[in-house]
N, C-alpha and C positions, 0 to 999 in steps of 0.2 A: 528481537524475534527473528532469528536467522531462518530463512525459509528457502535457501538455495538447496539444490539437490547435489548429492555426491554419489559416487559409485565405486565399488570395490570389485574388480573383475574376478577376484578369487572367491567371491561370495555371491555367485550369480544365482538369482531366483527370479524367473520371469513373472511371478505373481506380485512382485513388489519392486520398488525403486528406492535405493538407499538415500538418506538425507542426513544432514548434520543434526546435532542436538538442538532442541528449541532454546532460544535465548530471547529475553524480553526486549531486545533492541534490533528491529529490522533494518535500521540504517546500516548495520554492519553486513553488507552483502558481499562477503568475501568470495573470491573466485577460486577457492581450493577445490571446487568441483572439477577443475581442469588439470589437476595434478596427475591424473591418470587418463588414459585414452578414453574418449567417449565410447560408450557401449554401442554395439550394433543393434539395430532394430530387430526384435525377436518376434514380432506379431504382424499380422496382416491388417486386421480391422480394429478400430477403436470406436466404441459406441457407449451410450448412456441409457440407463433404464431405471424406472422407479423401483424402490425396494422398501422394506420395512423401516430401515434406518434413514431413508431419504431417497437420494438419487445416486446410483452407483455408476462408476466408469468401468467398462469392461474392455479387455484386450483379448480378442478372439474368444470372447465369452467368459473369460476369467477376470475376477475383480482386481482392480489395482489396489495395492495395500500401501499404507504409510510406512515410514521408517520404524514405527513401533508395532508394525504388523497388524494394524487396524485396517479394516476395510475403508477405503476412501469414499465416503458418501457425503454429499452436500445437500442443503435443505431446499434448493430450488432447481428446477429443470434447466433454466438458462445457464446457471453456473456449471451444471454437469455437461451441458452441450459445449460450453467454452473449453472446459478441461479436455473433453473427448476430442475436440477439434485440435488442440495442441498436440495430443498424442498422434492423431491421424496425420498431422502435417509434418511429422518427423521424416527425415530422409533415410539414408542408409544407416546413419548413426543418430542417437538420441542426444540432443543438445539441451541441457537444462536451462541455459540462458534464454531460450525461446519459449519457456513454459512458465510464465509468471503466475498464471491461475493455479497450476498444479502445485507450485512451490508454496503459495499462500494457503491453499487448501490443506496441504500436509501440516503446515504450521498450526492451523486452527485445530485440526483433529488431534494432533499429538501434543499441543501446548496450550493454546488459548482456552480451550474448553475447561481445562483443569486449573488454569492460572489467570482467570479473567480479571480478578481484582488487581493483580500485579501488572498486567498489561495496561489496564485502564489508568493506573497510577503513573505508569511510565509515559503514556501519552499526555497526561495532564501536566507533566513537568514542562512540556513545551509552551504551555500557556504563559508561564512566568517570564519567558523571553521570546514571545511569539514574533515571527517575522514582521507582522503588520504593525507592531508597536515601535519599531525602530526605523526611523526615516532619515533620508539624506537631507543635508542642508543646502547642497548645490549638486549639480546645476538645476536651474529652475524647471527645465522640461522634465527631468527625472522626479523632482519634488512634486510637480503637478500630476505626473502619471501615478505615483504612489498614492497621492491624495484621492485621485479619481477612482482607483480600484480598491484601495484598502479602507478608506473611510466608510463606505457602505457596509463592509463586513463588520466593522466595529459598531456601527449604528444598529445593525441587525442583531448582533450579540446582546447589546444593551436592551433592545426591544424584546427579544425572545426570552432572555434569561435574567434580565435586570442586572446585568453584569457590565460595569463600565471599566474599560481597560484604558490605561494611560498610554500616552505616546511620547517618545523622546527622539531627539536628533542624535545621529551618530551611534557610537557603541557604549555610551554611558548608561549603566544599568538603571532601570526604573523599577521600583518595587510595586507590584500590582496589589490591589486590595484583596486581602484574603477572602472576603465574602464573594468577590467576583470570581476568584479561582474556585471556590467551593460550589458556586452556582453552575459553572461550566462542568465541574467535576461530577456533579449529580447527573448531568445529561450524558456524560461519557459512561459512567458506571451503570447506567440503565440499559445499555446496549447488549444485545445478544452476542455471543462469541464471534459470529461471522461478520456482522456489521462492525463490531469493535476492531476486528483484525483489519478490515478495510480502512477504518478511520486511522488506526495506529500507523499503518503503512503509508497512507497519504500524508500523515503528519510528519513522519520522519523523512520522507522524500522531499517535502516542500519546506519544512521548518516552521510550519504554521498549523497549529491545532485549530485555530479559529477559521481559517480558510477551509480546512478539511471538514469541520463541523458544519459550516455553511453549505458545503456541497452535499454532505450526507443528509441534511435536513431540507434540501431542495431550494435553498436560497440562491445558490450558484449552480449553474450547469457545469458539466465536466470541463468543457473548453474554457468557460469563464474562470473556473477555479485554477486550472493550469496556467492560464494567462496571468492571473493575479499573482500567482506564486513565482512566476518567472520574470517579473519586471526587471530585477537587478541583472539577472543573467542575460536577458535580451538586450539590455542597455550596454552591457560590457561587450557583447558580441558585435553590436552595431558600431561600437567605438573602436574596438581593437581587431575586428575581423573574426571569422568563423574557423577556428582551428579544427581540423578533421577529427582529432582524438576527442576534443571537447564536445563536438557535435555528436559523436558516437555515444559518449557517456550520457549526454542529454537525451538522446533517443531511447537509450536503455531505461533511463529513469522514467521517461514518459510511458513506455510500455508497462512498467511496474505500476505507475500511477493509474493507468487505465484499468489494469487488473484489479487494483485495490478499490477503484471506483465501482466496479461491478459487484464486489463483495459488500460494499457499503450501502448499496441500494436496498430499500426495503422490499421491493418486488422487482421482477425482471422487466426488461424494456417492453414498452407498449402498455 
């Protein structure tokens, strides 16, 4: 599910903002948006307002449109406020990399709504090789940390869905019970397009459908889910040091994760 924005300066229309075609794999966050010069900001005010189709985002009173020319409307006022804030925070030029809520909203309106089953199936693929099912054998401190944060996720999945997932050491593949996968699949398929998009994005960012699902259902808070998903990354950084480029990539992934978390919530904060 490619949700990054792109822009063609030869096809300028201030009522919309170009994006790439929808694809069911959001992990492919290509940076081709930067092949052209970033567009100049063409508006003064960015606001949100309730409308028949939900909550719209307005630029100087004109509705933002998706790549497919649809009005960008979201189901909750808190999401609309987050998107409007992204547009309002732009400087002299509009930088798509700083607009994860807008990118994901475009993907939902133009793609997930009409391809919900496909997106759900794509997310479910991760359960077969979920991050929490593959453990280190050494060192002991890493093994203990994975056990501490990942076992409760597996316990919750079994309690909530009757789905028992197996665990293996290293990278040797372990085949999961088809009934367990089907049970989790039913939970994923029952989501509306907005929560599904949030779940799918969190899954591809972390490599764990089960962590994403535990967060969506309230078993893990946002920080708990992120920490659980970053055990291996944090361990490697502590061992080898924090490379500036790696840190920048991690921070970008975290911003995308936090945006996806906002979409996955059933209601707004508070």
